[in-house]
VMD Tcl script that draws the C-alpha trace (Angstrom):
set ca {
  {-0.03 -0.06 -0.02}
  {1.37 3.40 -1.02}
  {1.39 6.43 1.35}
  {-1.40 8.07 -0.51}
  {-3.48 4.93 -0.19}
  {-2.75 4.80 3.56}
  {-3.76 8.30 3.91}
  {-6.97 7.82 2.00}
  {-7.85 4.70 3.97}
  {-7.12 6.58 7.31}
  {-9.36 9.43 6.21}
  {-12.21 7.05 5.17}
  {-12.01 5.41 8.71}
  {-12.30 8.73 10.32}
  {-15.55 9.52 8.36}
  {-18.77 8.92 10.34}
  {-20.56 5.94 8.97}
  {-24.20 6.57 7.76}
  {-26.86 3.87 8.26}
  {-28.40 2.12 5.45}
  {-31.88 3.75 6.35}
  {-30.22 7.17 6.28}
  {-28.65 6.53 2.80}
  {-31.91 5.14 1.46}
  {-33.82 8.12 2.75}
  {-31.44 10.64 1.12}
  {-31.59 8.55 -2.09}
  {-35.35 8.65 -2.07}
  {-35.43 12.38 -1.42}
  {-33.03 12.96 -4.33}
  {-35.25 10.79 -6.62}
  {-38.54 12.57 -5.58}
  {-36.94 16.10 -5.94}
  {-35.51 15.40 -9.26}
  {-38.79 13.98 -10.50}
  {-40.66 17.13 -9.20}
  {-38.13 19.38 -10.90}
  {-38.28 17.53 -14.14}
  {-42.05 17.40 -14.20}
  {-42.22 21.23 -13.57}
  {-39.98 21.77 -16.58}
  {-42.27 19.54 -18.64}
  {-45.19 21.72 -17.60}
  {-43.33 24.94 -18.25}
  {-42.48 23.67 -21.79}
  {-45.69 22.05 -22.98}
  {-48.27 24.22 -21.13}
  {-46.60 27.64 -21.50}
  {-43.60 28.06 -23.83}
  {-43.92 25.60 -26.73}
  {-47.68 26.43 -27.69}
  {-46.76 30.06 -27.74}
  {-43.62 29.37 -29.80}
  {-41.22 30.41 -27.09}
  {-37.98 28.77 -26.26}
  {-35.58 28.18 -23.40}
  {-31.82 28.23 -23.84}
  {-29.39 25.32 -24.25}
  {-30.30 21.95 -25.80}
  {-33.95 22.44 -24.76}
  {-34.27 25.51 -26.97}
  {-32.52 23.75 -29.87}
  {-34.83 20.84 -29.44}
  {-38.00 23.11 -29.65}
  {-36.81 24.70 -32.80}
  {-35.93 21.42 -34.38}
  {-39.26 19.95 -33.29}
  {-41.04 22.85 -34.92}
  {-39.11 22.60 -38.05}
  {-39.03 18.84 -38.68}
  {-42.33 17.99 -36.75}
  {-40.41 15.49 -34.53}
  {-41.75 14.96 -30.98}
  {-39.95 17.16 -28.51}
  {-39.53 14.38 -26.01}
  {-37.47 12.37 -28.52}
  {-35.22 15.25 -29.42}
  {-34.64 16.14 -25.78}
  {-33.31 12.66 -25.04}
  {-31.23 12.25 -28.23}
  {-29.53 15.52 -28.23}
  {-28.60 15.25 -24.52}
  {-27.22 11.81 -24.72}
  {-23.78 12.81 -26.12}
  {-23.30 15.31 -23.32}
  {-24.33 12.68 -20.81}
  {-21.54 10.47 -21.96}
  {-19.08 13.30 -21.65}
  {-20.44 14.11 -18.17}
  {-20.14 10.47 -17.07}
  {-16.46 10.34 -18.05}
  {-15.34 13.74 -16.94}
  {-17.60 14.82 -14.01}
  {-18.81 11.74 -12.45}
  {-21.10 8.74 -12.33}
  {-23.73 10.13 -9.84}
  {-24.07 13.43 -11.68}
  {-24.45 11.69 -15.11}
  {-27.04 9.22 -13.77}
  {-28.98 11.87 -12.02}
  {-28.94 13.95 -15.23}
  {-30.04 11.02 -17.34}
  {-32.95 10.36 -14.82}
  {-34.14 13.91 -15.02}
  {-33.85 14.16 -18.76}
  {-35.88 10.96 -19.21}
  {-38.53 12.09 -16.83}
  {-38.71 15.45 -18.55}
  {-38.87 13.83 -22.05}
  {-41.72 11.49 -20.87}
  {-43.59 14.54 -19.32}
  {-43.50 16.53 -22.47}
  {-44.95 13.51 -24.32}
  {-47.77 13.15 -21.89}
  {-48.53 16.87 -21.71}
  {-48.28 17.54 -25.47}
  {-52.20 17.02 -26.11}
  {-52.97 19.34 -23.21}
  {-54.08 22.88 -24.12}
  {-51.97 25.82 -23.00}
  {-53.27 27.92 -20.10}
  {-52.72 31.05 -21.90}
  {-51.98 32.16 -25.50}
  {-50.68 35.64 -24.34}
  {-46.90 35.56 -25.00}
  {-45.93 37.75 -22.17}
  {-47.96 35.73 -19.53}
  {-46.52 32.49 -20.98}
  {-43.03 33.98 -20.76}
  {-43.46 35.05 -17.15}
  {-45.16 32.01 -15.69}
  {-43.37 29.56 -17.83}
  {-40.04 31.09 -16.93}
  {-40.99 30.93 -13.18}
  {-41.92 27.28 -13.31}
  {-39.05 26.30 -15.50}
  {-36.52 28.09 -13.21}
  {-37.91 26.39 -10.04}
  {-37.84 23.04 -11.79}
  {-34.33 23.38 -12.99}
  {-33.18 24.71 -9.68}
  {-34.56 21.68 -7.91}
  {-32.74 19.35 -10.28}
  {-29.52 21.13 -9.92}
  {-29.78 21.33 -6.16}
  {-30.11 17.54 -5.94}
  {-27.25 16.69 -8.02}
  {-28.35 16.54 -11.66}
  {-28.87 18.71 -14.73}
  {-31.51 19.12 -17.30}
  {-29.30 20.48 -20.14}
  {-26.24 19.25 -21.89}
  {-24.80 22.71 -22.42}
  {-24.35 22.97 -18.70}
  {-21.98 19.98 -18.91}
  {-19.91 21.45 -21.66}
  {-19.84 24.85 -19.73}
  {-18.37 22.93 -16.68}
  {-15.62 21.46 -18.73}
  {-14.83 24.60 -20.70}
  {-14.67 26.69 -17.43}
  {-11.95 24.25 -16.24}
  {-9.69 24.92 -19.22}
  {-10.61 28.52 -20.10}
  {-10.77 31.75 -17.95}
  {-14.50 31.87 -18.14}
  {-17.09 31.08 -15.52}
  {-19.90 28.36 -16.14}
  {-22.51 31.18 -16.21}
  {-20.58 33.04 -18.98}
  {-20.04 29.94 -21.13}
  {-23.75 29.14 -20.86}
  {-24.74 32.76 -21.64}
  {-22.45 32.56 -24.73}
  {-24.20 29.61 -26.09}
  {-27.64 30.82 -25.33}
  {-27.03 34.23 -27.15}
  {-26.82 32.26 -30.38}
  {-29.72 29.87 -29.49}
  {-31.98 32.72 -28.64}
  {-31.02 34.54 -31.75}
  {-31.90 31.56 -33.71}
  {-35.35 31.69 -32.38}
  {-35.87 35.01 -34.15}
  {-35.42 33.34 -37.48}
  {-37.61 30.33 -36.65}
  {-40.43 31.95 -34.66}
  {-39.96 35.74 -35.32}
  {-38.24 38.37 -33.44}
  {-41.14 39.23 -31.16}
  {-41.20 35.67 -29.88}
  {-37.47 35.69 -29.59}
  {-37.64 38.72 -27.33}
  {-40.43 37.06 -25.09}
  {-38.14 34.01 -25.03}
  {-35.37 36.22 -23.66}
  {-37.76 37.29 -20.88}
  {-38.71 33.81 -20.09}
  {-34.99 32.92 -20.00}
  {-34.06 35.74 -17.71}
  {-36.81 35.06 -15.26}
  {-35.91 31.28 -15.25}
  {-32.34 32.26 -14.66}
  {-33.17 34.28 -11.57}
  {-35.51 31.66 -10.18}
  {-32.77 29.03 -10.55}
  {-30.64 31.24 -8.20}
  {-33.43 31.69 -5.69}
  {-34.16 27.94 -5.65}
  {-30.53 27.08 -5.09}
  {-29.91 29.70 -2.43}
  {-33.26 29.92 -0.84}
  {-35.56 32.93 -0.29}
  {-34.34 33.58 3.17}
  {-30.79 34.28 2.09}
  {-28.25 34.30 5.00}
  {-25.38 36.72 5.39}
  {-21.97 36.14 7.13}
  {-20.67 39.18 9.05}
  {-17.18 39.86 10.32}
  {-16.66 42.68 12.77}
  {-13.35 44.09 14.17}
  {-13.62 46.36 17.15}
  {-11.85 46.96 20.41}
  {-15.28 46.68 21.98}
  {-15.83 43.19 20.60}
  {-17.11 41.83 23.93}
  {-19.84 44.45 24.31}
  {-20.80 44.18 20.64}
  {-20.94 40.40 20.80}
  {-23.05 40.36 23.88}
  {-25.44 42.95 22.37}
  {-25.84 40.85 19.17}
  {-26.77 37.83 21.31}
  {-29.23 39.82 23.36}
  {-30.89 41.95 20.79}
  {-30.68 39.70 17.70}
  {-30.67 36.28 19.33}
  {-27.81 35.10 17.47}
  {-24.79 33.32 18.69}
  {-21.37 34.81 17.95}
  {-17.92 33.50 17.63}
  {-14.72 35.40 18.57}
  {-11.69 34.75 16.33}
  {-8.10 35.68 16.82}
  {-6.59 38.10 14.34}
  {-3.57 40.18 13.76}
  {-3.26 43.67 12.14}
  {-1.38 43.51 8.98}
  {0.21 46.91 9.43}
  {0.38 47.26 13.15}
  {0.91 43.72 14.21}
  {-1.42 44.21 17.10}
  {-3.65 41.32 18.22}
  {-7.31 41.74 17.25}
  {-10.49 40.02 18.02}
  {-12.86 39.34 15.11}
  {-16.53 38.70 15.66}
  {-18.08 36.25 13.36}
  {-21.91 35.95 13.05}
  {-24.38 34.66 10.60}
  {-27.67 36.55 10.20}
  {-30.65 36.79 7.78}
  {-30.86 39.64 5.27}
  {-33.72 41.09 7.19}
  {-31.43 41.43 10.31}
  {-28.62 43.40 8.53}
  {-29.88 46.90 9.18}
  {-30.50 46.14 12.95}
  {-27.01 44.52 13.22}
  {-25.35 47.72 11.75}
  {-27.26 49.80 14.33}
  {-26.18 47.65 17.18}
  {-22.46 47.87 16.11}
  {-22.92 51.67 15.51}
  {-24.21 52.15 19.03}
  {-21.05 50.65 20.49}
  {-18.27 51.58 18.08}
  {-18.99 53.85 15.15}
  {-15.44 53.15 13.85}
  {-15.77 49.33 13.86}
  {-14.84 47.51 10.76}
  {-17.71 45.49 9.22}
  {-17.70 43.08 6.19}
  {-20.88 41.41 5.14}
  {-21.17 38.62 2.53}
  {-24.02 36.60 1.13}
  {-24.07 32.88 1.87}
  {-26.49 30.03 1.53}
  {-27.21 26.52 2.80}
  {-26.33 27.34 6.49}
  {-26.55 24.12 8.45}
  {-25.66 22.77 11.84}
  {-23.99 24.61 14.78}
  {-26.25 27.04 16.49}
  {-27.61 29.14 13.62}
  {-31.14 28.60 14.94}
  {-32.31 31.87 16.41}
  {-32.33 32.13 20.20}
  {-35.30 33.60 22.16}
  {-34.85 37.27 22.81}
  {-35.54 38.49 26.22}
}
mol new
graphics top color blue
foreach p $ca { graphics top sphere $p radius 0.5 }
foreach p [lrange $ca 0 end-1] q [lrange $ca 1 end] { graphics top cylinder $p $q radius 0.2 }
display resetview
């Protein structure tokens, strides 16, 4: 056994072992949420976007245009066009991601086939773009949150971003500019602009679904009155604080850093509390999501 293998084995032994029931429950949760997400995308496509000749970005948008031009069922195109990217994802990104994506795409494809005969809820393009974009964004966000994807261009974007100085979002946007432009030639420029509205709404809803509506914020505070500020935050906000040791880069003086996690609605009150004790205190605030464990749960305020 090599040194690296010994280290890996040692680290594996240190990991807490999850019970079979726990793993089964997590797998069941993943499957259910991916099914719900893929089903929501099917509804967005067949009940809102496709009947009004609006498209989404990526492989889905290409599939909608090809389905319109060649009269091929959308579900078949969604599966066939995503398959090559799934193979790439399996080899380059991982088995779990690829299988979750395959499962999501199959559910979405079946959903579009079943919903195709259903009449659209609205024939007003703007309403279709808004509500279709909302449902689509939440659906895609759920699938991504639980380890899958619904579009092959995202897989390409992940791989490209590893080799070129572009983020995944920038690569996806680059692809979608051409795809949404193509909608102008197939469905007309008015519909292309409505499609852009739907795409933007879906993009924002994906972020909200991934990060949550109640977005948390991490706060770092540096002040000589750290103890008073920390106690005030606990008493008036009901938040636990952590004191970290720091050192001034210029002065070399030892400093205490207060670290606390709050919701965005508590930001103004936190600033007011710090201002009451030290108007010259240094405050840095950043957005975070998926806060778990510890003592983040709000304490009762007396």
